[in-house]
N, C-alpha and C positions, 0 to 999 in steps of 0.2 A: 213451835217451840219454845218457851222463856227460857233463859239462861237463866243459874244459879250461881254465882262466887265466881269468882275467875279463876280458880286453878286446873290445872290440864287434865288431874287423874277427873275433877265433877264434868269435864267440858268433856273426857274421852266418854264416860258415860249418855253424856247430856246426847253425844254423837250417835252413839250405840241405839239411843233408846229411838232419837228419829229415826233411824236406818230401819230400827224393827217397825217402828210407824209406816214407813215408805214400799218396806214387803209385802207386811199385812195388808194395806192397799191394793197394793200388786194383783196380790193371790185371788180379793174378793172381786177387782175389777172395779174397781171406786177411784173414774178419775176426781168426784170432787172429793174426795179425803186424801187424793193425795197433792189437789192443785193448793189447799189448807197448807198445806204442809212446806210450799215453793215460795221462794222469794218472787217477790215483786211483778219482776223482771222477766218470772218464764208465764204467758199464757197458756188459757185453758184451752184453747185449741195446740200450744204444743204439750201439753200433757196429753191432749188425748191421741196426738203422733207421734207422741213419745211409747203410749201402750200400742196401736195398733203396728208399729216396731218392733215391738218387744213382741207382740201377735205372730208375727212376719217369723221371729227369728225362732220361734215354737214350732211351727208349720212346717220350715226348710228340716230343722231336725227329723221331724214325721216320715217327710216325705223322703230324706234319705236314707233314715232307718224304714224303710215301708211293711217290710215284711214281720214287724215286732208290735204290737197295738201299743204304747205309750199314755198314758193318760194325762188328765191337767196337770196342770203347776201345781201342787201343792205343800211346797214348803219352800223354804232359804235360808241360806245362812249368810250372816253376816258376816267380813273379812273387812275392815277398818286398816288402809294403808298408809302405815306414816312417812311422809311424801308432802314436800315447802311448798309453795306457789312458785317458787321459781322454778323447783324440778318438774314438776309439772311441766310446764315452758319449754324449759328442754329439753324435754323428754316426749315435743313437738303435740304437749293435749292444746287443744285451743279452746278452749275458757272465752265468755262472755266478758264483755269489755269490764263488764259493774262488778265480776269476782277480781279483789283488789286484793293486793297484802295486808289492808285496812282490814276488812273483813271475811278473809278467808281465812275459816279452822281446821279444818280435816280436810282429808281423802277418803275415801272406801268406797266398797264393792258389796252387791248384793248380787248374791247365784242362786239362784230361782231351778227349784228343781221339781221333777215329775217323777210319781211311785214310789216316795220317803223317801227321797233321796241317790231312788237310783239313774236319773237320769238327768242330766245337765240341760239344761233347755235357753238359761243366758246368761250372762253375767251385766248386771243394770251398775255405771260407774256413777262416784258422786262428787258434788263439793259441797260443802255445807258452809253457810258461813252468816253471819251476825245481817240482821237486820232487825236495825232496831234495840233491844231489850231480847230475839228471839232468836234463836238455831235452827235458819232454814236449806235446804236444797236449792242452791244454786246453781248445780250443772247434773243433765241426766243423760247417760251414755251406754245404749245395748252396743253390746257386743255378742261375741259367738262362743257359745262356755269352752271350756281347755278342753 
């Protein structure tokens, strides 16, 4: 996604748009769509592994609640989290070395849901970076839902 202008409000809108693109790619299980929104240092294989990790989290939820029928992932919620790169590192987040103060834009989370939001299947944490004039995902992490 191409960056437009330089104000924080515009950047936040662009980050929200990028997270929505990522969320839709996850729901549609389209690794190619997810890959095109990622920085160059993230390989197609890493994206496939990421999607498999997310599916494994979903299976864990279904196994934990095996007496309840939980549908497929069908929605997501964007939760931006205003953090600086220094705060993330201080909290122990292990970002790739390519994510620097010079290219770091924002940190956010997608919560993936099933059954119209009734079941949280996983959280996808993302760091957005600039890559040239584009806003891209520079880091993805899957965590258990809260």
